[in-house]
C-alpha positions, -999 to +999 in steps of 0.1 A: +097-399+369+134-392+363+142-429+362+113-435+337+125-407+314+161-420+316+150-455+308+130-444+277+159-423+265+184-452+269+159-475+251+157-451+221+194-445+221+203-482+221+178-490+194+192-462+172+228-472+178+222-509+171+203-502+139+231-478+128+258-504+136+240-531+117+233-510+086+251-522+056+262-555+073+228-573+072+221-593+041+185-590+029+165-622+028+141-616-001+127-652+002+114-645+037+096-615+025+074-637+003+062-658+032+063-635+063+038-608+067+035-580+092+019-593+124+030-629+119+041-637+155+058-669+145+083-649+124+092-626+153+121-638+175+138-620+203+168-598+194+196-610+216+214-577+214+183-560+227+179-585+255+215-580+267+213-542+264+180-543+283+195-562+312+226-540+313+204-508+312+184-519+342+216-527+360+232-494+350+202-474+363+200-494+395+237-489+402+237-452+391+208-444+415+223-463+445+259-451+443+272-485+433+309-488+426+302-514+399+289-487+374+309-459+358+283-431+362+262-420+392+233-398+397+239-368+421+241-383+456+232-369+490+253-343+507+279-358+531+305-338+550+307-306+570+285-276+564+272-246+583+247-218+583+242-187+603+210-175+621+200-142+636+179-143+667+160-117+688+150-122+725+121-108+744+141-078+755+148-068+718+185-078+720+199-094+688+226-118+680+241-139+652+257-174+655+268-202+633+255-238+634+281-263+622+266-297+610+284-329+601+264-351+577+276-388+577+265-422+565+236-436+583+247-460+611+282-446+614+294-428+645+313-396+640+327-368+662+309-335+664+325-307+643+343-279+661+322-247+667+330-217+645+335-192+673+318-164+654+288-158+676+278-122+685+253-107+708+228-130+725+234-160+702+258-189+708+274-212+682+259-247+679+272-281+665+252-311+653+256-344+635+231-363+614+228-391+589+225-385+552+189-383+539+178-373+574+167-340+589+171-328+625+157-301+647+185-278+661+175-264+695+195-232+692+174-214+718+188-236+746+221-218+744+210-183+735+205-156+761+168-153+767+161-183+745+137-198+770+117-167+774+086-154+755+094-133+726+125-151+714+125-158+677+148-163+648+145-136+622+170-147+595+190-177+581+222-169+563+211-133+562+178-141+545+146-130+565+125-159+576+094-164+598+080-194+616+068-220+591+091-206+563+123-221+549+156-209+534+177-227+508+214-229+517+242-244+495+241-279+511+204-282+520+174-264+534+167-248+568+131-245+577+115-231+608+088-251+626+056-233+636+073-227+670+103-212+653+129-240+658+154-245+629+151-279+611+181-287+588+176-310+559+208-318+539+206-320+501+193-355+492+203-356+456+188-382+432+202-414+447+180-437+467+185-443+504+198-479+511+168-486+532+146-481+502+169-495+475+203-510+483+231-511+458+238-543+437+269-552+456+250-550+489+224-574+476+251-598+463+269-596+496+237-604+515+230-633+491+265-648+498+260-644+535+226-662+535+239-689+511+267-698+536+253-688+570+215-692+564+186-671+574+158-680+598+175-714+605+177-724+568+201-718+540+192-699+509+190-732+489+167-747+514+143-718+511+143-719+473+141-757+473+110-758+495+093-732+474+101-752+442+088-784+457+055-768+466+051-753+431+059-785+414+035-804+436+006-780+431+012-778+394+014-815+390-019-822+407-035-792+388-023-806+355-033-842+365-069-831+370-071-801+347-060-817+314-084-846+314-112-822+325-103-799+296-103-828+272-137-839+285-151-804+281-137-801+246-151-835+234-185-837+252-212-811+252-226-826+285-192-822+303-189-787+287-223-777+299-218-792+334-183-778+342-183-746+321-201-725+348-177-737+375-146-731+354-156-697+342-167-687+377-134-698+393-111-686+365-112-649+373-109-655+411-073-647+421-056-675+441-048-651+469-085-646+476-087-683+484-061-683+511-086-677+540-109-705+528-079-729+523-067-722+558-102-730+572-104-762+552-069-775+553-051-756+580-018-738+577+004-768+570+019-780+537-014-795+526-030-761+525-002-746+505-003-775+479-041-771+477-038-734+470-012-740+443-034-768+429-063-744+425-040-718+409-030-743+382-062-762+378-084-737+359-055-726+336-047-762+326-084-769+321-090-740+298-058-746+278-067-783+273-102-773+263-089-747+239-065-772+224-092-797+217-115-770+202-087-757+180-080-789+162-085-785+125-117-804+117-103-814+083-077-836+100-105-853+119-125-859+087-093-872+070-087-897+098-123-909+097-121-914+060-090-936+065-110-958+089-097-945+122-116-953+154-125-926+180-097-938+202-072-936+173-085-901+164-081-890+201-046-904+204-032-896+169-051-864+160-066-846+189-038-851+215-008-841+192-027-810+179-038-799+213-003-802+230+009-768+218-020-751+236-015-773+267+022-764+269+013-727+266-011-731+294+015-750+314+039-722+311+013-697+323+002-720+351+038-725+364+042-687+364+010-682+384+020-710+408+055-696+413+039-662+420+013-676+443+037-697+464+052-664+478+018-655+492+011-691+503+043-690+524+033-658+541+011-680+563+030-699+590+058-712+567+091-722+583+110-723+550+105-708+516+113-677+496+081-660+505+086-666+542+122-652+539+109-620+521+080-616+547+103-618+577+129-595+561+103-569+553+092-567+590+128-557+599+132-534+569+160-556+555+155-543+520+185-561+506+171-595+516+137-585+501+153-575+468+175-606+468+144-628+472+125-610+444+155-614+420+159-651+428+122-657+424+123-640+390+155-659+380+141-693+390+108-685+374+125-675+342+147-706+343+115-728+347+100-711+317+131-717+296+131-754+305+095-757+296+102-740+262+129-765+255+107-793+265+080-780+242+105-779+213+115-815+220+081-830+227+060-808+203+083-802+173+053-798+150+041-766+167+034-739+142+031-763+113-001-770+094 
């Protein structure tokens, strides 16, 4: 919730500041006001400044909440260092004592020496020392040292002078001390707002892991081999899906018989998520590469079919009538009128299909794959290697975004008439 509120606040602040900076410098284009109306999507282009600030904002929040050295500000982090608290205990004989527990909180996975005891114990109590990792908590068995601690009737009555009972807790400057139902102190150091590395590593940790895997590899394959295999599978599945889906969509758009025959099949399969087909594909085609290609083929097939059908159905009928009036044959109308006017819809469907295939390949590689981005993420998650998981997610997103950019450029080159009447 804190991160969401911060993100919204940064979005609003960036918007206001950019508008303020541009005020007075932008020249008003009154000609465009005559042709562009509110809601005209073709007139809306991405604001590059907003895109750059958006990426920087996400990076800033990521770094701030992971303690990254790459960002100038940080959210309050977990407590690390030496701290202590006192406790008051009473044994079964009614004797009382007070002692100090010294705790050293350190980075997880780092070995440290125990702190020196305070030497301030009185009565039946004895000083204790303990070490623990940040973001952790630890039971402190003080009764093992106290006189009469192992006998019935022993109990802790106060923490730092504040009365407490079994099941209660006391706030101390560097954390919280709670008593278990049996009365054993449990110290939890202050966690702050930063995320523990096992849940969200810092950006530099992810970059370091990526450099390591790129050079040394992971699961007997380099990073580029993992991404390459995923890309090959996606391109193969998309190619066969488009090869079958586009002609099928044209047939459904041009023939009422084809439309009636295949429409129930297409509309039935369209809402079925590709992941639901994995068990069936495994039964039919096994767990090898054929099964993965078939799954990606099915992911792209229905999208390409519907986009081609929509492209044909969306052709302006006046263009068809004009071609007929000029003596064009059906083949000429198909090639010179229907195909060019349906290509924008097909390219839009192709972009969607590639995105779906790229997302599906991760799930397809979860089943007995030896190489691939999905396989790398799955194996890393089993060992709680969050940096590899996040690295894989980022690379999948970057590659997917790169594919979409390439398809947009191809659309501009191959379909320059898109958006024109």
